[in-house]
C-alpha positions in Angstrom: 197.7 -88.1 52.8 194.0 -87.6 52.1 194.8 -85.8 49.0 197.0 -88.4 47.6 194.1 -91.0 48.3 191.5 -88.9 46.4 193.9 -88.8 43.5 194.3 -92.6 43.6 190.6 -93.0 43.6 190.1 -90.8 40.8 192.6 -92.6 38.7 190.9 -95.8 39.6 187.5 -94.4 38.6 188.7 -93.2 35.3 190.2 -96.7 34.3 187.2 -98.7 35.4 184.9 -97.5 32.6 187.5 -98.1 29.9 187.8 -101.7 31.0 184.2 -102.2 31.0 183.7 -100.8 27.5 186.6 -102.6 26.1 185.2 -105.9 27.6 181.7 -105.2 26.2 182.9 -104.3 22.9 184.7 -107.5 22.5 181.5 -109.7 22.5 179.1 -108.6 19.9 181.2 -109.6 16.9 181.4 -113.2 18.2 177.7 -113.4 18.6 177.1 -111.9 15.1 179.3 -114.4 13.6 177.5 -117.4 15.3 174.2 -116.1 14.2 175.4 -115.7 10.6 176.6 -119.4 10.5 173.2 -120.9 11.8 170.9 -118.6 9.6 171.1 -120.7 6.4 169.5 -123.7 8.2 167.0 -122.2 10.5 163.9 -123.9 11.2 164.4 -127.2 9.8 166.0 -126.1 6.7 169.0 -128.2 7.3 167.2 -131.4 6.4 165.9 -130.1 3.0 169.6 -128.9 2.5 170.8 -132.2 3.0 168.2 -133.8 0.6 169.3 -131.2 -2.1 173.0 -132.0 -1.5 172.3 -135.7 -1.7 170.4 -135.3 -5.0 173.4 -133.4 -6.5 175.9 -136.0 -5.1 173.7 -138.8 -6.7 173.4 -137.2 -10.0 177.2 -136.4 -10.1 178.8 -139.5 -8.6 176.0 -142.0 -8.8 174.8 -144.4 -6.2 178.3 -145.6 -5.4 179.4 -142.1 -4.3 176.3 -141.4 -2.2 177.4 -141.7 1.4 176.4 -139.9 4.5 179.9 -138.2 4.6 179.7 -137.1 1.1 176.3 -135.6 1.5 177.6 -133.8 4.6 180.6 -132.4 2.8 178.3 -131.4 -0.3 176.0 -129.5 2.2 179.0 -128.0 4.1 177.8 -129.4 7.6 179.3 -131.8 10.2 179.5 -135.4 9.4 176.7 -136.1 12.2 174.1 -134.0 10.5 172.8 -136.6 8.0 172.8 -139.2 10.7 170.9 -137.0 13.0 168.1 -136.3 10.4 167.9 -139.6 8.5 169.4 -142.3 10.9 171.6 -144.1 8.4 172.1 -144.4 4.7 169.1 -146.4 4.0 167.0 -143.6 5.8 168.5 -140.9 3.6 168.1 -143.0 0.3 164.6 -143.5 1.4 163.6 -139.8 1.9 165.6 -139.0 -1.5 163.5 -141.5 -3.2 160.2 -139.9 -1.8 161.5 -136.6 -3.1 161.9 -138.2 -6.6 158.5 -139.8 -6.6 157.1 -136.6 -5.8 159.0 -134.8 -8.5 158.0 -137.7 -10.9 154.3 -137.5 -10.0 154.1 -133.7 -10.3 155.8 -134.0 -13.9 153.2 -136.5 -15.2 150.3 -134.7 -13.7 151.6 -131.4 -15.2 152.0 -133.2 -18.7 148.3 -134.6 -18.5 147.0 -131.2 -17.6 148.4 -129.5 -20.6 147.0 -132.1 -23.1 143.9 -131.1 -24.9 142.7 -134.4 -26.5 142.1 -137.9 -25.1 144.8 -139.1 -27.2 147.2 -136.5 -26.0 146.4 -137.3 -22.4 147.0 -141.0 -23.0 150.4 -140.3 -24.5 151.3 -137.5 -22.1 151.8 -139.4 -18.9 154.3 -142.0 -20.3 156.1 -139.5 -22.3 156.7 -137.5 -19.2 157.5 -140.7 -17.4 160.5 -141.2 -19.9 161.6 -137.5 -19.9 161.7 -137.3 -16.2 164.2 -140.4 -16.1 166.2 -138.8 -18.8 166.5 -135.5 -16.9 167.2 -137.1 -13.6 168.7 -140.7 -14.1 170.3 -140.8 -10.6 167.0 -140.0 -8.9 165.0 -142.5 -11.3 167.3 -145.3 -10.5 167.3 -144.9 -6.7 163.4 -144.7 -6.9 163.2 -148.5 -8.2 166.1 -149.9 -6.0 163.6 -151.5 -3.6 166.5 -153.5 -1.8 168.1 -150.2 -0.8 164.8 -148.5 0.5 162.7 -148.7 3.6 159.1 -148.4 2.5 157.8 -148.3 6.0 158.9 -144.7 6.1 155.5 -142.8 5.6 156.9 -140.2 3.2 158.2 -142.9 0.8 155.2 -145.2 0.9 152.8 -142.3 0.3 154.8 -141.0 -2.7 155.1 -144.4 -4.2 151.3 -145.1 -3.7 150.5 -141.8 -5.4 152.5 -142.8 -8.3 150.7 -146.3 -8.5 147.5 -144.4 -8.3 148.2 -142.2 -11.2 149.2 -145.2 -13.2 145.9 -147.1 -12.3 143.7 -143.9 -13.0 145.4 -143.8 -16.4 144.5 -147.3 -17.2 141.1 -146.9 -16.0 140.6 -144.0 -18.2 141.8 -146.1 -21.1 139.6 -149.0 -20.2 136.8 -146.7 -19.4 136.1 -148.2 -16.2 136.6 -147.6 -12.5 139.7 -149.3 -10.9 140.3 -149.5 -7.1 143.7 -149.3 -6.0 143.1 -152.0 -3.4 141.4 -154.5 -5.3 142.1 -155.4 -8.9 140.7 -157.9 -11.3 143.1 -160.1 -13.2 142.5 -158.1 -16.4 143.0 -154.9 -14.7 146.2 -156.0 -13.0 147.3 -157.2 -16.5 146.5 -154.0 -18.1 148.5 -151.9 -15.5 151.5 -154.4 -15.4 151.6 -154.4 -19.3 151.6 -150.6 -19.5 154.3 -150.1 -16.9 156.5 -153.0 -18.2 156.4 -151.3 -21.5 157.3 -147.8 -20.4 159.7 -148.8 -17.8 161.4 -151.1 -20.1 161.6 -148.5 -22.8 163.2 -146.3 -20.3 165.9 -148.6 -18.9 166.8 -149.5 -22.5 167.1 -145.8 -23.3 169.2 -144.9 -20.3 171.5 -147.8 -20.7 172.1 -146.8 -24.3 170.6 -150.0 -25.7 168.3 -148.4 -28.2 171.0 -146.8 -30.2 171.4 -149.6 -32.5 167.6 -149.3 -33.5 167.6 -145.5 -33.7 170.6 -145.6 -35.9 168.6 -147.8 -38.4 165.7 -145.4 -38.4 165.3 -142.3 -40.7 167.9 -139.6 -40.0 166.7 -137.4 -37.2 164.3 -139.8 -35.6 164.5 -139.1 -31.8 164.0 -141.7 -28.9 160.8 -139.5 -28.1 159.3 -140.1 -31.6 160.2 -143.9 -31.3 158.4 -144.0 -27.9 155.3 -142.3 -29.4 155.3 -144.6 -32.3 155.1 -147.4 -29.7 152.4 -145.8 -27.7 150.2 -144.9 -30.7 150.4 -148.5 -31.9 149.1 -149.7 -28.5 146.5 -147.0 -27.6 145.6 -144.9 -30.6 142.7 -147.4 -31.6 141.2 -146.8 -28.2 140.5 -142.9 -28.9 138.7 -141.2 -31.8 141.0 -139.1 -34.0 
């Protein structure tokens, strides 16, 4: 009888390790799969991924197609993710506009840095302004849809203020005087508004296709950039020596 018990114990002992190994081996693949899924958005990268997805949706489908669900689908995440990071559609649009303003400001600053003469610098900023809008019409459009944005969000407020400061500094250079961003004289305000109105108006006419009639009447091969440069030179060239 004791002999039989010994055999039973031996059989149970030999089976136990096999059950333990089998159970332990079944878990690692599931942990590895979970880690692989989370890796692309580690340490806050999901927020940036959502903004990139929102920019793609905006440029492809326009403002009407930009919804929280569309952005989530584009990014390949749950529908709750945009709400978690931005609150609502206004929050998402505001953060996206802040990205646009930063890109916009960087493009104009880079253009000014590569100019070699005072006249080239005076022309560089407005030309870069229009070029950015042509390359990113959706982003440019949302940046100026004030009714859809929340300017109390620090990122948007700071980016928009930086854009205005760049414009004010450009006008200050042309007028050869210091301009404070907080307090303007009537003449300074008029100069800033005139420059902004001219370039923004040109940009909107260009994006809407309303300049095609003029371009078709100009010498063959004349581009919108050449038309803009002619407008700018007629306005600012006299202020700079050739």
